[in-house]
NUTI-108590 format. One record per residue: residue in one letter; z, x, y of N, C-alpha, C in turn. Coordinates in Angstrom, 1 decimal. Layout:
BEGIN
+---------+--------+--------+--------+--------+--------+--------+--------+--------+--------+
| residuo |    n.Z |    n.X |    n.Y |   ca.Z |   ca.X |   ca.Y |    c.Z |    c.X |    c.Y |
+---------+--------+--------+--------+--------+--------+--------+--------+--------+--------+
|       A |      Z |      X |      Y |      Z |      X |      Y |      Z |      X |      Y |
...
+---------+--------+--------+--------+--------+--------+--------+--------+--------+--------+
END
This chain:
BEGIN
+---------+--------+--------+--------+--------+--------+--------+--------+--------+--------+
| residuo |    n.Z |    n.X |    n.Y |   ca.Z |   ca.X |   ca.Y |    c.Z |    c.X |    c.Y |
+---------+--------+--------+--------+--------+--------+--------+--------+--------+--------+
|       M |  -12.3 |   23.8 |  -16.7 |  -11.2 |   23.7 |  -15.5 |  -11.1 |   22.4 |  -15.1 |
|       I |   -9.6 |   22.3 |  -15.2 |   -9.5 |   20.8 |  -14.6 |   -9.1 |   20.7 |  -13.4 |
|       P |   -9.8 |   19.5 |  -12.8 |  -10.0 |   19.3 |  -11.2 |   -8.6 |   19.3 |  -10.8 |
|       P |   -8.2 |   19.3 |   -9.4 |   -6.9 |   19.3 |   -8.9 |   -5.8 |   18.0 |   -9.2 |
|       I |   -7.1 |   16.9 |   -9.0 |   -6.4 |   15.7 |   -9.0 |   -5.8 |   14.9 |  -10.4 |
|       A |   -6.8 |   15.8 |  -11.8 |   -6.4 |   15.6 |  -13.2 |   -4.9 |   16.4 |  -13.0 |
|       N |   -4.5 |   17.4 |  -12.8 |   -3.3 |   18.0 |  -12.8 |   -1.9 |   17.3 |  -13.2 |
|       N |   -1.6 |   16.1 |  -12.2 |   -0.5 |   15.3 |  -12.7 |   -0.8 |   14.6 |  -14.1 |
|       F |   -1.9 |   14.2 |  -14.6 |   -2.4 |   13.5 |  -15.7 |   -2.7 |   14.4 |  -17.3 |
|       V |   -3.3 |   15.3 |  -16.8 |   -3.9 |   16.5 |  -17.9 |   -2.8 |   17.7 |  -18.3 |
|       A |   -2.6 |   18.0 |  -19.4 |   -1.4 |   18.8 |  -19.6 |   -1.8 |   20.1 |  -20.1 |
|       G |   -3.3 |   20.3 |  -20.5 |   -3.4 |   21.2 |  -20.4 |   -5.3 |   21.2 |  -21.3 |
|       E |   -5.8 |   22.5 |  -21.4 |   -7.0 |   22.1 |  -21.6 |   -7.5 |   23.0 |  -22.9 |
|       T |   -5.9 |   23.4 |  -23.7 |   -5.9 |   23.5 |  -24.9 |   -4.5 |   23.1 |  -25.6 |
|       A |   -4.6 |   22.8 |  -26.8 |   -3.1 |   22.7 |  -27.5 |   -1.9 |   23.3 |  -27.1 |
|       D |   -2.1 |   24.4 |  -27.2 |   -1.1 |   25.0 |  -27.2 |   -0.6 |   25.6 |  -25.6 |
|       R |   -1.1 |   24.8 |  -24.4 |   -0.9 |   24.7 |  -23.2 |   -0.5 |   23.1 |  -23.3 |
|       A |   -1.0 |   22.4 |  -23.6 |   -0.4 |   21.2 |  -23.9 |    0.8 |   20.7 |  -24.4 |
|       V |    1.2 |   21.7 |  -25.3 |    2.3 |   21.6 |  -26.2 |    3.6 |   22.2 |  -25.1 |
|       S |    3.2 |   23.5 |  -24.5 |    3.8 |   24.1 |  -23.7 |    4.3 |   23.3 |  -22.2 |
|       H |    3.3 |   22.7 |  -21.9 |    4.0 |   21.5 |  -20.7 |    4.7 |   20.4 |  -21.8 |
|       V |    5.0 |   20.3 |  -22.7 |    6.0 |   19.2 |  -23.0 |    7.3 |   19.7 |  -22.8 |
|       E |    6.9 |   21.4 |  -23.7 |    8.4 |   22.0 |  -23.5 |    8.8 |   22.0 |  -22.2 |
|       S |    8.3 |   22.0 |  -21.3 |    8.7 |   22.1 |  -19.8 |    9.2 |   21.0 |  -19.4 |
|       L |    8.6 |   19.7 |  -19.9 |    8.8 |   18.1 |  -19.6 |   10.0 |   18.3 |  -19.9 |
|       N |   10.3 |   18.9 |  -21.8 |   11.7 |   18.5 |  -22.3 |   13.0 |   19.0 |  -21.4 |
|       H |   13.1 |   20.5 |  -20.8 |   13.8 |   20.9 |  -19.9 |   14.2 |   19.9 |  -18.8 |
|       D |   13.2 |   19.7 |  -18.5 |   13.7 |   18.1 |  -17.3 |   14.0 |   17.2 |  -17.4 |
|       G |   14.2 |   16.7 |  -18.9 |   15.1 |   15.6 |  -19.7 |   13.6 |   14.8 |  -19.7 |
|       I |   12.6 |   15.0 |  -20.1 |   11.0 |   14.0 |  -19.8 |   10.6 |   14.5 |  -21.4 |
|       A |   10.2 |   13.3 |  -22.2 |    9.2 |   13.3 |  -23.1 |    7.8 |   13.5 |  -22.8 |
|       G |    7.3 |   13.8 |  -23.8 |    5.6 |   13.9 |  -23.7 |    4.8 |   13.1 |  -24.5 |
|       I |    3.6 |   12.3 |  -24.1 |    2.7 |   12.0 |  -24.7 |    1.5 |   12.7 |  -24.6 |
|       L |    1.1 |   13.0 |  -26.1 |   -0.4 |   13.6 |  -26.0 |   -1.7 |   12.9 |  -26.4 |
|       N |   -2.5 |   12.7 |  -25.5 |   -3.4 |   12.0 |  -25.9 |   -4.9 |   13.6 |  -25.7 |
|       L |   -5.8 |   13.3 |  -26.7 |   -7.2 |   14.0 |  -26.6 |   -8.1 |   13.2 |  -25.7 |
|       L |   -8.9 |   14.0 |  -25.3 |  -10.0 |   13.2 |  -24.2 |  -11.4 |   12.7 |  -24.8 |
|       G |  -11.9 |   11.9 |  -24.8 |  -12.8 |   11.4 |  -25.8 |  -12.3 |   10.1 |  -26.3 |
|       E |  -13.6 |    9.5 |  -26.4 |  -13.7 |    8.2 |  -26.9 |  -15.2 |    7.5 |  -27.2 |
|       H |  -15.2 |    6.3 |  -28.1 |  -16.4 |    5.6 |  -28.5 |  -17.3 |    6.4 |  -29.0 |
|       Y |  -17.1 |    7.7 |  -30.2 |  -17.7 |    8.1 |  -30.8 |  -18.8 |    7.3 |  -32.0 |
|       S |  -19.7 |    7.4 |  -31.9 |  -20.7 |    6.5 |  -32.9 |  -20.8 |    7.8 |  -34.2 |
|       N |  -20.5 |    8.8 |  -33.9 |  -21.1 |    9.6 |  -35.0 |  -19.4 |   10.0 |  -36.1 |
|       R |  -19.9 |    9.9 |  -37.4 |  -18.8 |   10.2 |  -37.8 |  -18.1 |   11.7 |  -37.8 |
|       Q |  -18.7 |   12.6 |  -37.9 |  -18.6 |   14.0 |  -37.5 |  -17.8 |   14.1 |  -36.7 |
|       E |  -18.2 |   13.8 |  -35.1 |  -17.2 |   13.9 |  -34.1 |  -16.0 |   13.1 |  -34.4 |
|       A |  -15.9 |   12.1 |  -34.7 |  -14.5 |   11.2 |  -34.7 |  -13.9 |   12.3 |  -35.9 |
|       D |  -14.1 |   12.6 |  -37.0 |  -13.4 |   13.2 |  -37.9 |  -13.2 |   14.7 |  -37.3 |
|       A |  -13.9 |   15.0 |  -36.6 |  -13.6 |   16.4 |  -35.7 |  -12.4 |   15.9 |  -35.2 |
|       D |  -12.1 |   15.0 |  -34.1 |  -11.1 |   14.7 |  -33.2 |   -9.8 |   14.4 |  -34.0 |
|       A |   -9.7 |   13.7 |  -35.1 |   -8.8 |   13.3 |  -36.2 |   -8.2 |   14.9 |  -36.7 |
|       D |   -9.0 |   15.5 |  -37.2 |   -8.6 |   17.0 |  -37.2 |   -7.8 |   17.4 |  -36.4 |
|       A |   -8.3 |   17.6 |  -35.1 |   -7.9 |   17.5 |  -33.8 |   -6.2 |   17.4 |  -33.8 |
|       Y |   -6.2 |   16.1 |  -33.8 |   -4.9 |   15.6 |  -33.9 |   -4.3 |   15.8 |  -34.9 |
|       V |   -4.2 |   15.9 |  -36.2 |   -3.5 |   16.3 |  -37.0 |   -3.1 |   17.4 |  -37.1 |
|       S |   -3.8 |   18.6 |  -36.2 |   -3.3 |   19.8 |  -35.9 |   -2.1 |   20.3 |  -34.7 |
|       L |   -2.6 |   19.2 |  -33.9 |   -1.6 |   18.7 |  -32.7 |   -0.1 |   18.3 |  -33.4 |
|       V |   -0.4 |   17.3 |  -34.2 |    1.0 |   16.9 |  -34.4 |    1.8 |   17.9 |  -35.5 |
|       R |    0.9 |   19.0 |  -36.1 |    2.0 |   20.0 |  -37.0 |    2.3 |   20.7 |  -35.6 |
|       Q |    1.3 |   21.4 |  -34.9 |    2.0 |   21.9 |  -33.8 |    3.2 |   21.2 |  -33.2 |
|       L |    3.4 |   20.2 |  -32.7 |    4.4 |   19.7 |  -32.0 |    5.4 |   19.5 |  -33.0 |
|       G |    5.1 |   19.0 |  -34.1 |    6.0 |   19.0 |  -35.5 |    7.2 |   20.4 |  -35.4 |
|       A |    6.3 |   21.6 |  -35.5 |    6.9 |   23.0 |  -35.8 |    7.6 |   23.1 |  -34.5 |
|       T |    7.4 |   22.2 |  -32.9 |    8.4 |   22.8 |  -32.3 |    9.4 |   22.3 |  -32.1 |
|       N |    9.9 |   21.2 |  -32.9 |   10.9 |   20.3 |  -32.5 |   10.8 |   19.5 |  -31.0 |
|       L |    9.8 |   19.5 |  -30.4 |    9.7 |   18.9 |  -28.9 |    9.8 |   17.5 |  -29.0 |
|       D |   10.3 |   17.0 |  -27.8 |   10.4 |   15.6 |  -28.0 |    9.2 |   15.3 |  -27.3 |
|       G |    8.1 |   14.9 |  -27.9 |    6.5 |   14.6 |  -28.0 |    6.0 |   13.7 |  -28.7 |
|       C |    5.1 |   13.1 |  -28.6 |    4.6 |   12.2 |  -29.2 |    2.8 |   12.6 |  -29.2 |
|       V |    2.1 |   11.5 |  -29.9 |    0.8 |   11.5 |  -29.6 |    0.0 |   10.4 |  -29.2 |
|       S |   -1.3 |    9.9 |  -28.9 |   -1.5 |    8.4 |  -28.4 |   -3.0 |    8.7 |  -28.6 |
|       V |   -3.5 |    7.6 |  -29.5 |   -4.8 |    8.2 |  -30.4 |   -5.6 |    6.7 |  -29.8 |
|       K |   -7.2 |    7.3 |  -29.3 |   -7.6 |    5.9 |  -29.3 |   -8.5 |    5.5 |  -30.3 |
|       P |   -8.8 |    4.1 |  -31.3 |   -9.5 |    3.8 |  -32.4 |  -10.7 |    4.5 |  -31.9 |
|       S |  -11.2 |    4.4 |  -31.4 |  -12.9 |    4.5 |  -30.9 |  -12.9 |    5.9 |  -30.9 |
|       Q |  -12.0 |    6.6 |  -30.4 |  -12.1 |    8.1 |  -30.9 |  -12.3 |    8.6 |  -32.4 |
|       I |  -11.6 |    7.6 |  -33.3 |  -11.4 |    8.5 |  -34.4 |  -12.0 |    7.6 |  -35.5 |
|       G |  -13.1 |    7.0 |  -35.1 |  -13.8 |    6.1 |  -36.0 |  -14.5 |    4.8 |  -35.8 |
|       L |  -13.4 |    4.2 |  -35.2 |  -13.6 |    2.7 |  -35.3 |  -15.0 |    2.0 |  -34.5 |
|       D |  -15.8 |    3.2 |  -33.8 |  -17.1 |    2.9 |  -33.7 |  -18.1 |    3.0 |  -34.8 |
|       V |  -17.5 |    4.0 |  -35.7 |  -18.2 |    4.2 |  -36.7 |  -18.5 |    3.2 |  -38.1 |
|       S |  -17.1 |    2.6 |  -38.3 |  -17.0 |    1.8 |  -39.2 |  -15.2 |    1.7 |  -38.9 |
|       D |  -15.0 |    0.4 |  -39.9 |  -13.2 |    0.2 |  -39.9 |  -12.8 |    1.8 |  -41.0 |
|       T |  -13.6 |    1.5 |  -41.9 |  -13.2 |    2.5 |  -43.0 |  -12.8 |    3.9 |  -42.3 |
|       A |  -13.8 |    4.3 |  -41.5 |  -13.6 |    5.5 |  -41.3 |  -12.5 |    5.8 |  -39.9 |
|       F |  -12.3 |    4.5 |  -39.1 |  -11.2 |    4.5 |  -38.3 |  -10.1 |    4.8 |  -39.4 |
|       R |   -9.5 |    4.0 |  -40.4 |   -8.3 |    4.0 |  -40.8 |   -8.4 |    5.0 |  -41.8 |
|       E |   -9.1 |    6.0 |  -42.4 |   -9.3 |    7.0 |  -43.2 |   -8.4 |    8.3 |  -42.2 |
|       N |   -9.2 |    8.1 |  -41.0 |   -8.6 |    8.9 |  -39.7 |   -7.2 |    8.7 |  -39.2 |
|       L |   -6.7 |    7.4 |  -39.3 |   -5.7 |    7.2 |  -38.8 |   -4.6 |    7.4 |  -39.7 |
|       D |   -4.9 |    7.2 |  -41.0 |   -4.3 |    7.4 |  -41.8 |   -3.7 |    8.6 |  -42.0 |
|       R |   -4.9 |    9.9 |  -42.0 |   -4.3 |   11.2 |  -42.3 |   -3.4 |   11.8 |  -40.9 |
|       I |   -3.9 |   11.1 |  -39.5 |   -2.8 |   11.5 |  -38.2 |   -1.4 |   10.8 |  -38.6 |
|       V |   -1.3 |    9.9 |  -39.0 |    0.0 |    8.9 |  -39.0 |    0.6 |    9.5 |  -40.2 |
|       D |    0.2 |   10.1 |  -41.6 |    0.9 |   10.6 |  -42.5 |    1.2 |   11.9 |  -42.4 |
|       A |    0.2 |   12.8 |  -41.3 |    0.4 |   14.3 |  -40.9 |    1.8 |   14.1 |  -40.0 |
|       A |    1.9 |   13.4 |  -38.8 |    2.8 |   12.9 |  -38.1 |    4.1 |   12.7 |  -38.8 |
|       A |    4.2 |   11.6 |  -39.7 |    5.4 |   11.3 |  -40.3 |    6.0 |   12.3 |  -41.1 |
|       D |    5.1 |   13.4 |  -41.7 |    5.6 |   14.6 |  -42.1 |    6.5 |   15.3 |  -41.2 |
|       D |    5.7 |   15.4 |  -40.0 |    6.3 |   16.5 |  -38.8 |    7.3 |   15.5 |  -38.1 |
|       D |    7.8 |   14.2 |  -38.3 |    8.8 |   13.7 |  -37.1 |    8.0 |   13.6 |  -36.2 |
|       V |    6.5 |   13.2 |  -35.7 |    5.7 |   13.1 |  -34.7 |    5.6 |   11.5 |  -34.7 |
|       F |    6.2 |   11.0 |  -33.9 |    5.6 |    9.7 |  -33.5 |    4.2 |    9.6 |  -32.9 |
|       V |    3.5 |    8.3 |  -33.5 |    2.0 |    8.2 |  -33.0 |    1.9 |    6.9 |  -32.6 |
|       W |    1.5 |    6.9 |  -31.3 |    1.0 |    5.7 |  -30.5 |   -0.3 |    5.2 |  -31.0 |
|       V |   -0.8 |    3.8 |  -31.0 |   -2.6 |    3.7 |  -31.1 |   -2.8 |    2.6 |  -29.8 |
|       D |   -3.7 |    3.3 |  -28.9 |   -4.2 |    2.3 |  -27.9 |   -4.8 |    1.0 |  -28.4 |
|       M |   -4.9 |    0.1 |  -27.7 |   -5.5 |   -0.8 |  -27.8 |   -6.5 |   -1.0 |  -26.7 |
|       E |   -7.7 |   -0.8 |  -27.1 |   -8.8 |   -0.6 |  -26.5 |   -9.7 |   -1.4 |  -26.2 |
|       D |   -9.6 |   -2.4 |  -26.6 |  -10.5 |   -3.6 |  -26.7 |  -10.5 |   -4.9 |  -27.2 |
|       Y |  -10.6 |   -6.3 |  -26.9 |  -10.1 |   -7.3 |  -27.2 |  -11.0 |   -7.5 |  -28.7 |
|       T |  -12.1 |   -6.9 |  -28.6 |  -12.9 |   -7.3 |  -30.0 |  -12.6 |   -6.3 |  -31.4 |
|       T |  -11.5 |   -5.7 |  -30.5 |  -11.0 |   -4.5 |  -32.0 |   -9.3 |   -4.9 |  -32.2 |
|       T |   -8.9 |   -6.0 |  -31.5 |   -7.5 |   -6.2 |  -32.1 |   -6.9 |   -6.4 |  -33.0 |
|       D |   -7.7 |   -7.5 |  -33.8 |   -7.1 |   -7.6 |  -35.0 |   -7.5 |   -6.6 |  -36.0 |
|       V |   -8.1 |   -5.3 |  -36.1 |   -8.4 |   -4.0 |  -37.1 |   -7.3 |   -3.2 |  -36.8 |
|       T |   -7.0 |   -3.2 |  -35.1 |   -6.3 |   -2.2 |  -34.9 |   -4.7 |   -2.7 |  -35.1 |
|       L |   -4.2 |   -3.9 |  -35.2 |   -3.1 |   -4.7 |  -35.4 |   -3.0 |   -4.5 |  -36.8 |
|       D |   -4.1 |   -4.6 |  -37.4 |   -3.9 |   -4.4 |  -39.3 |   -3.3 |   -3.1 |  -39.6 |
|       A |   -4.3 |   -2.4 |  -39.0 |   -3.8 |   -0.7 |  -39.3 |   -2.0 |   -0.4 |  -39.0 |
|       V |   -1.7 |   -0.9 |  -37.6 |   -0.5 |   -0.6 |  -37.4 |    0.3 |   -1.3 |  -37.7 |
|       D |    0.1 |   -2.3 |  -38.6 |    0.9 |   -3.2 |  -39.2 |    1.2 |   -2.4 |  -40.9 |
|       D |    0.4 |   -2.5 |  -41.4 |   -0.1 |   -1.3 |  -42.6 |    1.1 |   -0.1 |  -42.8 |
|       L |    0.4 |    0.6 |  -41.4 |    1.0 |    1.9 |  -41.4 |    2.8 |    2.1 |  -40.8 |
|       G |    2.9 |    0.9 |  -39.9 |    4.2 |    0.8 |  -39.8 |    5.1 |    0.7 |  -41.1 |
|       H |    5.0 |    0.0 |  -41.7 |    5.5 |   -0.1 |  -43.5 |    5.6 |    0.6 |  -44.2 |
|       R |    4.3 |    1.4 |  -44.5 |    4.2 |    2.8 |  -44.9 |    4.9 |    3.8 |  -45.0 |
|       T |    5.3 |    4.0 |  -43.1 |    5.8 |    4.9 |  -42.8 |    7.1 |    4.9 |  -42.3 |
|       D |    7.8 |    3.8 |  -42.5 |    8.9 |    3.3 |  -42.4 |    9.2 |    3.6 |  -40.6 |
|       G |    7.7 |    3.3 |  -40.0 |    8.1 |    2.7 |  -38.5 |    7.7 |    4.0 |  -37.7 |
|       N |    6.9 |    5.1 |  -38.0 |    6.1 |    6.2 |  -37.7 |    5.0 |    6.0 |  -36.5 |
|       V |    4.9 |    4.8 |  -36.1 |    3.4 |    4.4 |  -35.4 |    3.9 |    3.3 |  -34.7 |
|       G |    3.0 |    2.8 |  -33.3 |    3.4 |    2.1 |  -32.6 |    2.0 |    1.5 |  -31.8 |
|       V |    1.8 |    0.4 |  -31.5 |    0.9 |    0.0 |  -30.9 |    0.9 |   -0.2 |  -29.3 |
|       C |    0.1 |    0.2 |  -28.5 |    0.4 |   -0.2 |  -27.2 |   -0.8 |   -1.5 |  -26.6 |
|       V |   -0.5 |   -3.0 |  -26.5 |   -1.0 |   -4.1 |  -27.2 |   -1.3 |   -4.4 |  -25.5 |
|       Q |   -2.5 |   -5.2 |  -25.2 |   -3.5 |   -5.3 |  -24.3 |   -2.4 |   -6.8 |  -23.3 |
|       A |   -1.7 |   -6.6 |  -22.4 |   -0.9 |   -7.5 |  -21.4 |   -1.4 |   -8.6 |  -21.2 |
|       N |   -2.8 |   -8.4 |  -21.1 |   -4.0 |   -9.3 |  -20.3 |   -4.2 |  -10.4 |  -20.7 |
|       L |   -4.4 |  -10.3 |  -22.5 |   -5.2 |  -11.2 |  -23.4 |   -4.0 |  -12.7 |  -23.4 |
|       K |   -4.8 |  -13.4 |  -23.6 |   -3.7 |  -14.6 |  -24.1 |   -3.0 |  -14.6 |  -25.1 |
|       R |   -3.5 |  -14.1 |  -26.2 |   -3.1 |  -13.9 |  -27.4 |   -2.3 |  -12.7 |  -27.9 |
|       T |   -1.7 |  -12.3 |  -26.6 |   -0.7 |  -10.6 |  -27.1 |    0.9 |  -11.5 |  -27.3 |
|       P |    1.3 |  -12.8 |  -26.9 |    2.4 |  -13.4 |  -27.1 |    2.3 |  -13.2 |  -28.6 |
|       D |    1.1 |  -14.1 |  -29.5 |    1.1 |  -14.3 |  -31.1 |    1.1 |  -13.0 |  -31.6 |
|       D |    0.6 |  -11.8 |  -30.9 |    0.0 |  -10.5 |  -31.5 |    1.9 |   -9.8 |  -31.7 |
|       L |    2.4 |   -9.9 |  -30.4 |    3.7 |   -9.5 |  -30.4 |    4.8 |  -10.1 |  -31.2 |
|       A |    4.8 |  -11.5 |  -31.7 |    5.4 |  -12.0 |  -32.6 |    5.0 |  -11.7 |  -34.1 |
|       R |    3.5 |  -11.3 |  -34.5 |    3.1 |  -10.6 |  -35.7 |    3.8 |   -9.4 |  -35.9 |
|       L |    4.0 |   -8.7 |  -34.8 |    4.6 |   -7.0 |  -35.0 |    6.0 |   -7.2 |  -34.7 |
|       A |    6.7 |   -8.3 |  -34.8 |    8.1 |   -8.2 |  -34.6 |    8.7 |   -7.9 |  -35.8 |
|       D |    8.7 |   -7.7 |  -37.0 |    9.0 |   -7.6 |  -38.0 |    8.5 |   -5.9 |  -38.8 |
|       V |    7.7 |   -5.3 |  -38.1 |    6.7 |   -4.3 |  -38.3 |    7.6 |   -2.5 |  -37.8 |
|       P |    8.3 |   -2.2 |  -38.9 |    8.7 |   -0.9 |  -38.3 |    7.9 |   -0.2 |  -37.3 |
|       G |    8.6 |    0.6 |  -36.3 |    8.1 |    1.1 |  -35.0 |    8.0 |    0.6 |  -34.0 |
|       K |    7.2 |    1.1 |  -32.9 |    7.5 |   -0.1 |  -31.8 |    6.3 |   -0.8 |  -31.2 |
+---------+--------+--------+--------+--------+--------+--------+--------+--------+--------+
END
């Protein structure tokens, strides 16, 4: 059950409800960004399961042709397990999203993971011709340099 205060931020407890909420928003001229709750998984199976859920979600969004995208937290899809787990899962999500014309945002969670996150977005931005973007940390001293680095990367 979603607490009343969360109703403005949680689109639904299931993918079907979340996608239906995006459809309602689209009727009002608003695009939707869907994000699965959870982060900082130290277990590969949990990270893989959420990556699978993201793949299913982008497939569902793509099938509806709604104006919506997904936002992924690196620690949710394996970064706390290993860089390899993160990259394999992010690659699967972004590849599925590119096939279905769904944009993927990658959150910047922690300054200690900035480089691995930017490396992944740089690589995937070029490989998918811009189907991925990154939410940078505005308060880091390095952010202007990170933005300069990303300037030539397709995507947002």
